[in-house]
C-alpha positions as CSV (number, residue, x, y, z in Angstrom):
1,M,3.2,30.1,25.3
2,S,5.5,30.8,22.3
3,F,4.5,31.3,18.7
4,W,5.7,27.8,17.8
5,Q,4.0,26.1,20.8
6,R,0.7,27.8,19.8
7,L,1.1,26.8,16.2
8,F,1.5,23.2,16.9
9,K,-1.0,22.8,19.7
10,R,-3.9,21.3,17.6
11,K,-4.5,17.6,18.2
12,K,-2.9,15.3,15.7
13,E,-5.1,13.2,13.5
14,T,-4.3,9.6,12.8
15,E,-3.1,8.9,9.3
16,I,-1.5,5.9,7.7
17,E,1.8,6.1,5.8
18,T,1.5,5.1,2.1
19,E,4.9,4.1,0.9
20,D,3.5,1.5,-1.5
21,E,0.6,3.4,-2.8
22,P,0.8,5.7,-5.9
23,V,1.0,9.3,-4.9
24,M,-2.0,11.3,-6.1
25,H,-1.0,14.8,-5.1
26,L,2.3,16.6,-4.4
27,I,2.0,19.4,-1.8
28,I,5.0,21.7,-2.0
29,G,5.7,24.4,0.5
30,L,8.3,26.9,-0.7
31,G,11.1,28.3,1.4
32,N,14.8,28.3,2.0
33,P,16.7,25.6,4.0
34,E,19.1,26.4,6.8
35,G,18.2,27.4,10.3
36,R,18.8,31.1,9.8
37,Y,15.7,31.3,7.5
38,K,13.4,29.6,10.0
39,G,10.5,31.9,10.9
40,T,11.1,34.4,8.1
41,R,8.3,35.6,5.8
42,H,9.7,33.9,2.8
43,N,9.6,30.5,4.6
44,I,5.8,30.5,5.2
45,G,5.4,27.6,2.8
46,F,7.8,25.4,4.9
47,E,5.8,26.3,8.0
48,V,2.5,25.2,6.3
49,I,4.1,21.8,5.5
50,N,5.4,21.5,9.1
51,K,1.9,22.2,10.4
52,M,0.3,19.7,8.0
53,A,2.8,17.1,8.9
54,F,2.0,17.6,12.6
55,D,-1.8,17.7,12.2
56,H,-1.9,14.6,10.0
57,N,0.9,12.6,11.5
58,I,3.0,12.5,8.3
59,P,6.7,12.5,9.1
60,V,8.6,14.8,6.7
61,N,12.1,13.5,7.0
62,K,13.2,11.7,3.8
63,N,15.8,13.4,1.6
64,K,14.4,12.8,-1.9
65,H,14.0,14.7,-5.2
66,R,16.2,17.5,-3.9
67,G,13.9,18.1,-1.0
68,I,12.7,16.8,2.3
69,L,9.6,14.6,1.8
70,G,7.0,12.8,3.7
71,M,4.3,10.4,2.5
72,G,0.9,9.8,3.9
73,N,-2.9,10.1,3.5
74,L,-5.1,13.1,3.3
75,A,-8.8,12.5,3.0
76,G,-8.0,8.9,2.2
77,K,-5.7,9.8,-0.7
78,P,-2.0,9.2,-0.8
79,V,0.0,12.5,-0.9
80,A,3.6,13.6,-0.7
81,L,4.5,16.7,1.4
82,I,7.7,18.4,0.2
83,K,10.0,21.1,1.3
84,P,12.5,21.9,-1.5
85,L,16.2,22.1,-0.5
86,T,17.1,24.0,-3.7
87,Y,16.5,27.4,-2.2
88,M,13.6,29.6,-3.3
89,N,15.0,30.7,-6.6
90,R,15.5,27.1,-7.8
91,S,12.3,25.6,-6.4
92,G,11.5,24.3,-9.9
93,D,14.3,21.8,-9.7
94,C,12.8,19.9,-6.8
95,V,9.2,20.1,-8.2
96,R,10.3,18.9,-11.6
97,A,12.2,15.9,-10.1
98,A,9.3,14.9,-7.9
99,L,6.8,15.3,-10.7
100,D,8.8,13.1,-13.0
101,F,9.5,10.4,-10.4
102,Y,5.8,10.0,-9.5
103,K,4.7,10.3,-13.1
104,L,2.2,13.1,-12.3
105,T,1.2,16.2,-14.2
106,P,1.2,19.9,-13.1
107,S,-2.5,19.6,-12.3
108,D,-1.6,17.2,-9.5
109,I,0.5,19.6,-7.5
110,I,-0.3,22.2,-4.9
111,V,2.3,24.9,-4.3
112,I,2.2,26.9,-1.1
113,V,4.0,30.2,-1.2
114,D,4.3,33.6,0.5
115,D,2.7,36.7,-1.0
116,V,3.4,40.4,-0.3
117,N,0.2,41.4,-2.0
118,L,-2.0,39.9,0.6
119,P,-2.6,41.1,4.2
120,V,-0.7,39.1,6.9
121,G,-2.4,35.7,7.3
122,E,-4.9,36.0,4.5
123,I,-4.8,33.2,1.9
124,R,-5.8,33.1,-1.8
125,I,-6.1,29.9,-3.9
126,R,-5.6,30.0,-7.7
127,E,-5.7,27.2,-10.2
128,R,-3.3,29.0,-12.6
129,G,-1.6,32.3,-13.1
130,S,1.7,34.2,-13.5
131,A,4.4,34.3,-10.8
132,G,3.4,37.8,-9.8
133,G,7.0,38.6,-8.9
134,Q,7.5,35.5,-6.6
135,N,10.8,34.0,-7.7
136,G,9.9,30.4,-6.5
137,L,6.8,30.4,-8.6
138,K,8.7,31.9,-11.5
139,D,11.2,29.1,-11.4
140,I,8.5,26.4,-11.1
141,I,6.7,27.8,-14.1
142,A,9.9,27.9,-16.1
143,R,10.8,24.3,-15.3
144,L,7.3,22.9,-15.9
145,G,6.6,25.0,-18.9
146,T,3.1,25.9,-17.7
147,E,1.2,28.2,-15.3
148,E,-1.5,25.6,-15.0
149,F,-1.0,24.4,-11.4
150,T,-2.8,25.1,-8.2
151,R,-1.2,27.5,-5.7
152,I,-2.1,28.7,-2.2
153,R,-0.7,32.1,-1.6
154,V,-0.3,33.1,2.1
155,G,-0.1,36.8,2.9
156,I,2.9,38.2,4.6
157,G,1.9,41.8,4.3
158,S,3.2,44.7,2.2
159,K,6.8,45.8,2.2
160,P,7.4,49.1,4.1
161,P,8.4,51.8,1.5
162,S,11.9,52.2,3.0
163,W,12.7,48.5,2.8
164,K,14.3,46.5,0.1
165,M,12.1,43.6,-1.0
166,S,14.9,41.1,-0.3
167,D,15.3,42.3,3.2
168,Y,11.6,42.3,3.9
169,V,10.9,38.7,2.8
170,L,13.8,37.5,4.8
171,S,12.7,39.3,7.9
172,K,10.8,37.6,10.7
173,F,7.3,38.3,11.7
174,L,6.6,40.8,14.4
175,K,5.0,39.7,17.7
176,E,1.8,41.5,16.9
177,E,1.5,39.5,13.6
178,H,1.7,36.1,15.3
179,D,-2.0,35.6,15.7
180,D,-2.7,36.4,12.1
181,M,0.2,34.1,10.9
182,I,-1.0,31.2,13.0
183,D,-4.4,31.6,11.5
184,G,-2.9,31.9,8.0
185,I,-0.7,28.8,8.3
186,T,-3.6,26.8,9.7
187,K,-6.0,28.0,7.0
188,A,-3.5,27.2,4.2
189,G,-3.1,23.6,5.5
190,D,-6.8,23.2,5.7
191,A,-7.2,24.6,2.2
192,A,-4.7,22.1,0.9
193,L,-6.7,19.3,2.5
194,K,-9.9,20.6,1.0
195,I,-8.2,20.7,-2.5
196,V,-7.2,17.1,-2.2
197,K,-10.6,16.1,-0.9
198,D,-13.0,18.1,-3.1
199,G,-11.0,20.0,-5.7
200,A,-9.6,23.5,-6.1
201,S,-13.0,25.1,-7.0
202,A,-14.6,23.9,-3.8
203,A,-11.5,25.2,-1.8
204,M,-11.7,28.6,-3.5
205,N,-15.4,28.9,-2.7
206,Q,-14.6,28.2,1.0
207,F,-11.3,30.0,1.6
208,N,-10.9,32.9,-0.9
209,K,-11.9,36.2,0.6
210,K,-13.6,38.5,-1.9
211,G,-11.7,41.7,-2.7
212,V,-8.4,40.6,-1.1
213,G,-5.2,40.5,-3.2
214,N,-4.7,40.4,-6.9
215,D,-6.0,37.6,-9.2
216,K,-2.6,36.8,-10.6
């Protein structure tokens, strides 16, 4: 069974699309469009959105707000799942457009992003903080004018000393990392659901592993 078959084998849940209901949360997974980036470390946010879309039966197929969007319910609350099409370094353009359209505040968004400071597959939830060198987060902070938004960082492992960072984040996961990445993608999606249902503090208590990563 391939990596992708294993990732998408969990049974779908039945959810109801909510086109006419006001969106309460934006869940944004960061990455780069184009097929050549599929499966790369930098695109882990896209894969979390794909997994959530599958698990909760939310089609993510509408081209809106400079991204690909799907609307549905999580824990009985209307949400929008978004994959920006603006490329990683301009992620803020999509986030700003969606935020303005739905008349939400930064506290209503959840950003899912790769992190080289976490072991492969580990996740870390923060309610605020600096970009920590992640260019997608850096652009979102610049466009929103605040660091006060929830983010789920998904570990992609440390860069080997001989590698350039740009080459590393655009590399694909090794076969021996697949189990950890399936776990990380699944946990990140479950953490986003927990945030929508019970809030970021409850999610941090459940999912954050003490002593792992930096508190950026």
